[in-house]
N, CA, C and O of each residue as an XYZ file, in Angstrom:
712
protein
N      90.728     80.328     97.158
C      89.964     81.369     96.521
C      90.463     82.751     96.957
O      90.521     83.671     96.141
N      90.821     82.903     98.231
C      91.302     84.190     98.727
C      92.542     84.633     97.974
O      92.737     85.829     97.759
N      93.381     83.694     97.569
C      94.625     84.030     96.879
C      94.343     84.787     95.568
O      95.102     85.685     95.204
N      93.282     84.440     94.875
C      92.946     85.140     93.626
C      92.566     86.588     93.885
O      92.734     87.430     93.003
N      92.060     86.898     95.064
C      91.646     88.250     95.405
C      92.794     89.123     95.861
O      92.673     90.347     95.802
N      93.891     88.566     96.308
C      94.958     89.370     96.898
C      95.557     90.405     95.939
O      95.800     91.534     96.365
N      95.806     90.076     94.667
C      96.321     91.142     93.794
C      95.334     92.297     93.648
O      95.740     93.459     93.621
N      94.060     91.991     93.555
C      93.039     93.017     93.419
C      93.018     93.936     94.631
O      93.113     95.154     94.484
N      92.895     93.371     95.821
C      92.794     94.210     97.003
C      94.149     94.666     97.496
O      94.229     95.577     98.320
N      95.198     94.066     97.020
C      96.530     94.564     97.336
C      96.738     95.944     96.758
O      97.566     96.713     97.248
N      95.987     96.259     95.716
C      96.059     97.601     95.142
C      95.607     98.653     96.145
O      96.021     99.809     96.064
N      94.754     98.256     97.096
C      94.251     99.237     98.053
C      95.364     99.829     98.895
O      95.228    100.946     99.395
N      96.447     99.116     99.059
C      97.547     99.669     99.844
C      98.303    100.728     99.064
O      99.119    101.449     99.638
N      98.047    100.836     97.765
C      98.747    101.820     96.954
C      97.874    102.995     96.551
O      98.388    103.962     95.988
N      96.572    102.950     96.816
C      95.684    103.982     96.330
C      95.977    105.328     96.976
O      96.008    106.342     96.279
N      96.190    105.366     98.273
C      96.392    106.641     98.951
C      97.688    107.295     98.511
O      97.719    108.499     98.255
N      98.764    106.513     98.419
C     100.047    107.094     98.051
C     100.869    106.063     97.302
O     101.035    104.938     97.772
N     101.372    106.430     96.165
C     102.171    105.498     95.377
C     103.560    105.305     95.971
O     104.172    104.253     95.787
N     104.053    106.294     96.667
C     105.395    106.203     97.236
C     105.341    106.520     98.715
O     104.949    107.621     99.099
N     105.722    105.588     99.533
C     105.737    105.809    100.969
C     107.101    106.335    101.378
O     108.114    105.903    100.828
N     107.151    107.259    102.330
C     108.425    107.840    102.716
C     109.349    106.849    103.421
O     110.569    107.000    103.363
N     108.795    105.856    104.072
C     109.617    104.875    104.762
C     109.089    103.478    104.457
O     107.907    103.304    104.160
N     109.955    102.502    104.531
C     109.588    101.129    104.246
C     108.791    100.525    105.399
O     109.199    100.617    106.557
N     107.659     99.912    105.081
C     106.886     99.247    106.116
C     107.541     97.924    106.461
O     108.078     97.233    105.595
N     107.488     97.583    107.741
C     108.032     96.331    108.242
C     106.921     95.554    108.932
O     106.044     96.160    109.546
N     106.937     94.209    108.844
C     105.959     93.417    109.591
C     106.124     93.670    111.090
O     107.242     93.812    111.586
N     105.014     93.723    111.794
C     105.024     93.955    113.230
C     104.409     92.766    113.952
O     103.396     92.221    113.514
N     105.020     92.370    115.050
C     104.483     91.275    115.842
C     103.284     91.740    116.662
O     102.405     90.943    116.987
N     103.248     93.015    116.994
C     102.210     93.566    117.854
C     101.522     94.726    117.153
O     102.140     95.761    116.900
N     100.251     94.555    116.841
C      99.503     95.595    116.132
C      99.210     96.808    117.012
O      98.824     97.856    116.494
N      99.381     96.694    118.319
C      99.027     97.799    119.218
C      99.935     99.010    119.054
O      99.593    100.095    119.525
N     101.069     98.858    118.409
C     101.968     99.993    118.215
C     101.533    100.900    117.061
O     102.112    101.969    116.871
N     100.527    100.491    116.292
C     100.032    101.311    115.185
C      99.157    102.452    115.695
O      98.676    102.409    116.828
N      98.954    103.458    114.875
C      98.040    104.539    115.236
C      96.614    104.254    114.760
O      95.698    105.023    115.054
N      96.420    103.150    114.025
C      95.077    102.661    113.683
C      94.887    101.334    114.403
O      95.849    100.609    114.653
N      93.632    101.022    114.734
C      93.374     99.830    115.534
C      92.129     99.110    115.020
O      91.196     99.727    114.506
N      92.144     97.792    115.175
C      91.003     96.947    114.865
C      90.741     96.110    116.113
O      91.562     95.267    116.475
N      89.618     96.331    116.767
C      89.319     95.653    118.038
C      87.850     95.267    118.114
O      87.002     95.823    117.416
N      87.571     94.292    118.987
C      86.193     93.948    119.312
C      85.483     93.023    118.358
O      84.286     92.781    118.517
N      86.184     92.494    117.364
C      85.588     91.528    116.434
C      86.540     90.349    116.293
O      87.744     90.518    116.490
N      86.049     89.170    115.960
C      86.926     87.992    115.841
C      88.060     88.163    114.829
O      89.148     87.622    115.025
N      87.818     88.903    113.761
C      88.830     89.094    112.730
C      90.085     89.786    113.264
O      91.170     89.615    112.707
N      89.945     90.562    114.331
C      91.072     91.312    114.896
C      92.139     90.383    115.475
O      93.327     90.705    115.442
N      91.722     89.235    116.003
C      92.668     88.325    116.663
C      93.744     87.804    115.715
O      94.887     87.614    116.132
N      93.408     87.573    114.465
C      94.374     87.025    113.515
C      94.983     88.056    112.586
O      95.626     87.697    111.600
N      94.791     89.334    112.885
C      95.269     90.395    111.983
C      96.789     90.416    111.915
O      97.483     90.175    112.902
N      97.278     90.708    110.730
C      98.713     90.896    110.492
C      98.933     92.377    110.219
O      98.152     93.007    109.507
N      99.994     92.927    110.787
C     100.206     94.371    110.692
C     101.583     94.703    110.147
O     102.541     93.945    110.297
N     101.646     95.857    109.510
C     102.911     96.416    109.038
C     102.892     97.904    109.330
O     101.830     98.524    109.381
N     104.064     98.465    109.521
C     104.133     99.897    109.755
C     105.559    100.397    109.655
O     106.504     99.615    109.558
N     105.698    101.705    109.679
C     107.027    102.305    109.694
C     107.236    102.997    111.040
O     106.300    103.131    111.828
N     108.454    103.428    111.292
C     108.782    104.037    112.580
C     108.015    105.323    112.836
O     107.724    105.640    113.989
N     107.686    106.058    111.812
C     106.998    107.344    111.967
C     105.489    107.187    112.148
O     104.794    108.176    112.382
N     104.975    105.969    112.046
C     103.534    105.686    112.108
C     102.777    106.464    111.030
O     101.636    106.880    111.231
N     103.426    106.649    109.897
C     102.838    107.404    108.794
C     102.343    106.500    107.676
O     101.630    106.952    106.780
N     102.707    105.251    107.721
C     102.400    104.309    106.657
C     102.117    102.966    107.328
O     103.046    102.236    107.673
N     100.832    102.637    107.515
C     100.465    101.467    108.310
C      99.419    100.622    107.596
O      98.611    101.132    106.820
N      99.450     99.328    107.871
C      98.547     98.391    107.220
C      98.090     97.340    108.217
O      98.900     96.784    108.959
N      96.787     97.070    108.233
C      96.220     95.949    108.976
C      95.562     95.038    107.952
O      94.687     95.469    107.201
N      95.979     93.789    107.922
C      95.384     92.784    107.046
C      94.696     91.753    107.923
O      95.351     90.926    108.557
N      93.379     91.808    107.955
C      92.580     90.884    108.760
C      91.852     89.890    107.861
O      90.754     89.435    108.183
N      92.468     89.562    106.738
C      91.876     88.626    105.780
C      91.920     87.207    106.322
O      92.757     86.870    107.159
N      91.021     86.401    105.840
C      90.964     84.991    106.206
C      90.435     84.198    105.029
O      90.248     84.754    103.947
N      90.188     82.908    105.217
C      89.741     82.076    104.092
C      88.380     82.491    103.528
O      88.074     82.191    102.374
N      87.564     83.175    104.328
C      86.224     83.567    103.886
C      86.070     85.059    103.619
O      84.967     85.529    103.342
N      87.177     85.813    103.702
C      87.079     87.259    103.552
C      88.421     87.865    103.175
O      89.481     87.290    103.419
N      88.341     89.037    102.576
C      89.515     89.887    102.384
C      89.176     91.189    103.097
O      88.176     91.835    102.782
N      90.010     91.572    104.060
C      89.769     92.765    104.876
C      91.096     93.475    105.074
O      91.965     92.996    105.802
N      91.247     94.616    104.425
C      92.506     95.363    104.446
C      92.213     96.798    104.866
O      91.292     97.428    104.347
N      93.004     97.311    105.811
C      92.866     98.681    106.298
C      94.227     99.353    106.181
O      95.228     98.802    106.640
N      94.278    100.516    105.581
C      95.537    101.221    105.364
C      95.457    102.633    105.926
O      94.464    103.329    105.713
N      96.483    103.058    106.637
C      96.610    104.441    107.104
C      97.799    105.071    106.411
O      98.889    104.501    106.376
N      97.582    106.239    105.867
C      98.651    107.014    105.256
C      98.621    108.396    105.880
O      97.555    108.998    106.007
N      99.781    108.902    106.270
C      99.894    110.226    106.856
C     100.834    111.062    106.001
O     101.843    110.565    105.500
N     100.497    112.318    105.843
C     101.348    113.203    105.045
C     102.494    113.723    105.892
O     102.479    113.617    107.118
N     103.475    114.281    105.227
C     104.598    114.899    105.929
C     104.258    116.304    106.360
O     103.126    116.755    106.180
N     105.221    117.000    106.925
C     104.998    118.342    107.445
C     104.705    119.392    106.396
O     104.058    120.393    106.703
N     105.159    119.198    105.168
C     105.002    120.227    104.144
C     104.110    119.786    102.982
O     104.110    120.415    101.924
N     103.364    118.727    103.177
C     102.452    118.286    102.129
C     101.148    117.817    102.758
O     100.985    117.867    103.977
N     100.232    117.367    101.934
C      98.953    116.885    102.435
C      98.375    115.874    101.462
O      98.811    115.763    100.316
N      97.382    115.138    101.948
C      96.696    114.135    101.135
C      95.434    114.758    100.570
O      94.669    115.390    101.298
N      95.216    114.584     99.291
C      94.013    115.121     98.653
C      92.849    114.166     98.862
O      92.990    112.948     98.754
N      91.715    114.738     99.158
C      90.490    113.963     99.366
C      90.066    113.335     98.039
O      90.107    113.973     96.987
N      89.664    112.090     98.118
C      89.199    111.370     96.933
C      87.878    110.694     97.273
O      87.723    110.154     98.368
N      86.938    110.718     96.358
C      85.642    110.087     96.578
C      85.792    108.576     96.685
O      86.578    107.971     95.956
N      85.039    107.970     97.594
C      85.133    106.531     97.813
C      84.729    105.747     96.566
O      85.278    104.673     96.317
N      83.794    106.254     95.788
C      83.393    105.542     94.567
C      84.530    105.525     93.544
O      84.695    104.546     92.815
N      85.318    106.609     93.487
C      86.486    106.624     92.592
C      87.545    105.634     93.070
O      88.219    105.000     92.258
N      87.689    105.505     94.373
C      88.645    104.538     94.933
C      88.231    103.123     94.559
O      89.076    102.311     94.184
N      86.944    102.821     94.655
C      86.455    101.482     94.278
C      86.784    101.198     92.821
O      87.226    100.098     92.493
N      86.579    102.154     91.959
C      86.874    101.955     90.535
C      88.356    101.666     90.327
O      88.703    100.847     89.475
N      89.232    102.313     91.080
C      90.666    102.024     90.986
C      90.988    100.642     91.529
O      91.783     99.912     90.936
N      90.377    100.274     92.654
C      90.641     98.973     93.271
C      90.219     97.822     92.379
O      90.848     96.765     92.376
N      89.165     98.028     91.632
C      88.605     96.943     90.832
C      88.982     97.034     89.354
O      88.387     96.345     88.525
N      89.935     97.852     89.022
C      90.317     98.040     87.621
C      90.734     96.743     86.954
O      90.536     96.587     85.749
N      91.307     95.807     87.702
C      91.777     94.549     87.132
C      90.757     93.433     87.290
O      91.062     92.276     87.001
N      89.563     93.756     87.740
C      88.550     92.738     88.003
C      87.213     93.181     87.420
O      87.128     94.185     86.713
N      86.187     92.423     87.724
C      84.858     92.826     87.291
C      84.184     93.573     88.432
O      84.314     93.199     89.598
N      83.469     94.625     88.085
C      82.785     95.469     89.059
C      81.315     95.524     88.697
O      80.957     95.696     87.532
N      80.451     95.375     89.717
C      79.018     95.401     89.488
C      78.346     96.068     90.691
O      78.847     95.984     91.812
N      77.252     96.706     90.463
C      76.395     97.241     91.516
C      77.092     98.222     92.454
O      76.907     98.143     93.669
N      77.879     99.131     91.925
C      78.526    100.147     92.746
C      77.478    101.133     93.245
O      76.765    101.748     92.451
N      77.389    101.278     94.558
C      76.404    102.176     95.153
C      76.898    103.613     95.114
O      78.062    103.881     94.816
N      76.002    104.517     95.418
C      76.384    105.905     95.652
C      77.161    105.955     96.965
O      77.147    104.994     97.735
N      77.830    107.060     97.216
C      78.564    107.243     98.462
C      77.577    107.294     99.619
O      76.575    108.008     99.569
N      77.876    106.523    100.662
C      77.097    106.517    101.888
C      77.981    107.037    103.008
O      79.206    106.997    102.895
N      77.384    107.524    104.083
C      78.149    108.083    105.191
C      77.827    107.300    106.462
O      76.662    107.023    106.748
N      78.867    106.944    107.226
C      78.685    106.342    108.541
C      79.801    106.832    109.453
O      80.975    106.534    109.234
N      79.425    107.579    110.464
C      80.367    108.158    111.422
C      81.529    108.833    110.689
O      81.293    109.769    109.925
N      82.774    108.394    110.895
C      83.939    109.017    110.252
C      84.092    108.640    108.780
O      84.878    109.266    108.069
N      83.368    107.644    108.313
C      83.655    107.008    107.030
C      82.687    107.378    105.915
O      81.488    107.547    106.135
N      83.242    107.498    104.713
C      82.465    107.449    103.487
C      82.586    106.012    103.013
O      83.683    105.453    103.011
N      81.476    105.405    102.612
C      81.521    104.011    102.173
C      80.791    103.859    100.842
O      79.944    104.674    100.474
N      81.145    102.797    100.139
C      80.451    102.421     98.910
C      80.381    100.898     98.875
O      81.381    100.214     99.093
N      79.205    100.385     98.603
C      79.009     98.940     98.465
C      79.171     98.585     96.993
O      78.875     99.386     96.106
N      79.644     97.370     96.753
C      79.794     96.910     95.375
C      79.928     95.391     95.358
O      80.127     94.759     96.396
N      79.818     94.828     94.185
C      80.084     93.404     93.969
C      81.243     93.339     92.987
O      81.300     94.101     92.022
N      82.164     92.420     93.245
C      83.326     92.317     92.380
C      83.802     90.874     92.345
O      83.586     90.104     93.280
N      84.453     90.531     91.245
C      85.062     89.209     91.099
C      86.510     89.413     90.677
O      86.836     90.358     89.958
N      87.361     88.523     91.132
C      88.789     88.643     90.824
C      89.047     88.503     89.331
O      90.021     89.052     88.816
N      88.185     87.773     88.634
C      88.288     87.636     87.180
C      86.914     87.254     86.633
O      85.985     87.021     87.406
N      86.778     87.189     85.331
C      85.475     86.950     84.698
C      84.901     85.579     85.050
O      83.682     85.409     85.023
N      85.735     84.603     85.378
C      85.264     83.263     85.694
C      84.899     83.095     87.171
O      84.253     82.113     87.537
N      85.298     84.026     88.011
C      85.078     83.901     89.455
C      83.672     84.368     89.838
O      83.054     85.179     89.149
N      83.194     83.835     90.947
C      81.893     84.235     91.491
C      82.045     85.615     92.153
O      82.970     85.811     92.942
N      81.167     86.562     91.852
C      81.269     87.884     92.471
C      81.077     87.810     93.984
O      80.296     87.003     94.487
N      81.801     88.663     94.694
C      81.705     88.744     96.144
C      81.037     90.056     96.520
O      81.147     91.054     95.808
N      80.353     90.039     97.637
C      79.752     91.244     98.185
C      80.837     92.000     98.952
O      81.486     91.439     99.835
N      81.029     93.278     98.608
C      82.134     94.056     99.168
C      81.678     95.454     99.561
O      80.606     95.912     99.165
N      82.515     96.118    100.347
C      82.375     97.553    100.542
C      83.760     98.145    100.744
O      84.666     97.499    101.271
N      83.897     99.375    100.316
C      85.138    100.126    100.507
C      84.824    101.291    101.428
O      83.687    101.759    101.498
N      85.843    101.749    102.130
C      85.643    102.858    103.054
C      86.862    103.760    103.043
O      87.982    103.325    102.777
N      86.613    105.032    103.341
C      87.688    106.011    103.430
C      87.304    107.038    104.482
O      86.134    107.393    104.627
N      88.298    107.506    105.208
C      88.104    108.545    106.209
C      89.318    109.465    106.184
O      90.457    109.005    106.105
N      89.067    110.753    106.253
C      90.146    111.738    106.278
C      90.095    112.483    107.609
O      89.018    112.717    108.158
N      91.263    112.851    108.118
C      91.335    113.582    109.382
C      92.485    114.578    109.313
O      93.442    114.392    108.562
N      92.377    115.631    110.106
C      93.444    116.615    110.185
C      93.491    117.538    108.986
O      94.503    117.602    108.288
N      92.403    118.257    108.739
C      92.372    119.174    107.604
C      93.520    120.179    107.709
O      93.767    120.737    108.778
N      94.207    120.402    106.614
C      95.311    121.360    106.549
C      94.731    122.721    106.163
O      94.130    122.868    105.099
N      94.914    123.701    107.024
C      94.334    125.032    106.817
C      94.728    125.612    105.460
O      95.855    125.439    104.997
N      93.785    126.296    104.842
C      93.953    126.990    103.566
C      94.327    126.058    102.410
O      94.952    126.480    101.437
N      93.936    124.783    102.531
C      94.143    123.812    101.457
C      92.896    122.943    101.345
O      91.952    123.082    102.123
N      92.908    122.063    100.382
C      91.848    121.058    100.251
C      92.331    119.712    100.773
O      91.702    118.686    100.514
N      93.438    119.704    101.502
C      94.060    118.452    101.904
C      93.945    118.117    103.379
O      93.464    118.904    104.194
N      94.411    116.904    103.688
C      94.326    116.342    105.035
C      95.658    115.709    105.426
O      96.452    115.339    104.561
N      95.901    115.586    106.724
C      97.110    114.948    107.246
C      97.004    113.419    107.247
O      98.010    112.730    107.076
N      95.799    112.888    107.439
C      95.621    111.444    107.577
C      94.507    110.934    106.666
O      93.508    111.617    106.440
N      94.697    109.733    106.155
C      93.649    109.030    105.419
C      93.663    107.572    105.845
O      94.720    106.948    105.949
N      92.474    107.040    106.090
C      92.298    105.602    106.301
C      91.482    105.121    105.116
O      90.417    105.664    104.821
N      91.979    104.116    104.453
C      91.295    103.557    103.296
C      91.296    102.043    103.451
O      92.266    101.462    103.938
N      90.217    101.418    103.041
C      90.180     99.969    103.157
C      89.062     99.361    102.352
O      88.253    100.045    101.725
N      89.055     98.049    102.398
C      88.049     97.295    101.671
C      87.791     95.978    102.385
O      88.689     95.393    102.991
N      86.556     95.527    102.302
C      86.150     94.237    102.865
C      85.327     93.517    101.815
O      84.411     94.100    101.236
N      85.644     92.253    101.562
C      84.854     91.412    100.659
C      84.542     90.102    101.359
O      85.430     89.463    101.923
N      83.283     89.705    101.321
C      82.840     88.428    101.872
C      82.921     87.391    100.758
O      82.187     87.478     99.773
N      83.803     86.417    100.907
C      84.049     85.430     99.852
C      83.155     84.194     99.958
O      83.316     83.248     99.188
N      82.213     84.198    100.909
C      81.340     83.030    101.095
C      80.147     83.035    100.155
O      79.438     82.033    100.057
N      79.912     84.137     99.466
C      78.755     84.236     98.584
C      77.569     84.914     99.246
O      76.572     85.201     98.585
N      77.667     85.175    100.561
C      76.589     85.876    101.263
C      76.632     87.367    100.953
O      77.693     87.946    100.719
N      75.457     87.961    100.959
C      75.346     89.406    100.758
C      75.657     90.110    102.076
O      75.130     89.731    103.122
N      76.504     91.126    102.031
C      76.811     91.909    103.234
C      75.585     92.729    103.613
O      75.026     93.440    102.778
N      75.170     92.631    104.868
C      74.066     93.477    105.302
C      74.607     94.691    106.047
O      75.778     94.732    106.425
N      73.751     95.662    106.249
C      74.161     96.917    106.881
C      74.690     96.707    108.289
O      75.628     97.391    108.700
N      74.106     95.770    109.041
C      74.561     95.513    110.410
C      76.009     95.025    110.420
O      76.776     95.412    111.301
N      76.390     94.201    109.478
C      77.771     93.707    109.398
C      78.731     94.847    109.045
O      79.819     94.939    109.614
N      78.342     95.698    108.126
C      79.181     96.834    107.754
C      79.394     97.747    108.962
O      80.516     98.181    109.220
N      78.330     98.037    109.697
C      78.435     98.870    110.904
C      79.359     98.210    111.916
O      80.200     98.885    112.509
N      79.220     96.896    112.127
C      80.077     96.174    113.080
C      81.552     96.305    112.701
O      82.391     96.567    113.563
N      81.870     96.129    111.437
C      83.257     96.209    110.983
C      83.810     97.631    111.113
O      84.941     97.810    111.565
N      83.037     98.630    110.726
C      83.515    100.010    110.801
C      83.674    100.477    112.250
O      84.596    101.232    112.559
N      82.796    100.037    113.125
C      82.926    100.417    114.545
C      84.142     99.762    115.201
O      84.593    100.218    116.252
N      84.665     98.727    114.612
C      85.846     98.050    115.150
C      87.145     98.770    114.791
O      88.210     98.424    115.303
N      87.059     99.768    113.913
C      88.220    100.534    113.482
C      88.298    101.831    114.273
O      87.320    102.571    114.376
N      89.467    102.094    114.827
C      89.678    103.372    115.527
C      91.065    103.898    115.179
O      91.901    103.185    114.623
N      91.283    105.158    115.519
C      92.567    105.785    115.217
C      92.940    106.760    116.328
O      92.072    107.384    116.939
N      94.223    106.880    116.579
C      94.719    107.800    117.605
C      94.537    109.253    117.209
O      94.581    110.124    118.078
N      94.336    109.549    115.941
C      94.264    110.927    115.468
C      92.835    111.431    115.282
O      92.660    112.551    114.803
N      91.812    110.665    115.633
C      90.437    111.147    115.554
C      90.091    111.869    116.831
O      88.971    112.359    116.978
């Protein structure tokens, strides 16, 4: 079942930037990234990718019962990342799937979040999901930022995500640039 979700949530790695300045490579050790996932069981099996500049990084902590993807994108010295509403990001992520019950933007610590239900296709059972985004390093005299963390989590077991679980997952994410 998780395989049907991968194309949908694989789009999340492209939402922040369509073109990465350097090619990401699989990493044996996630600790070399500037984003981190710690303190939850999902962190132990995470797969990571990154580039030498630590400007384009990915943590995939998906498993048979969940899809959990975290992406960090950093701008170069002469550009910046434009802020995008988390609800607009959800609409982009789910463009190829069914979307239901999209919440208003919610705030938790560094993150803007939106809850939603989505299915990989019309025949699939909808999953309880949330998307999150965080921006850091505001660029003076612009509307842009140096860093963006964007991600999504979907529970594929059919259970509804509760607020305590969302808080647990978001608190497990940290970054060297906050």
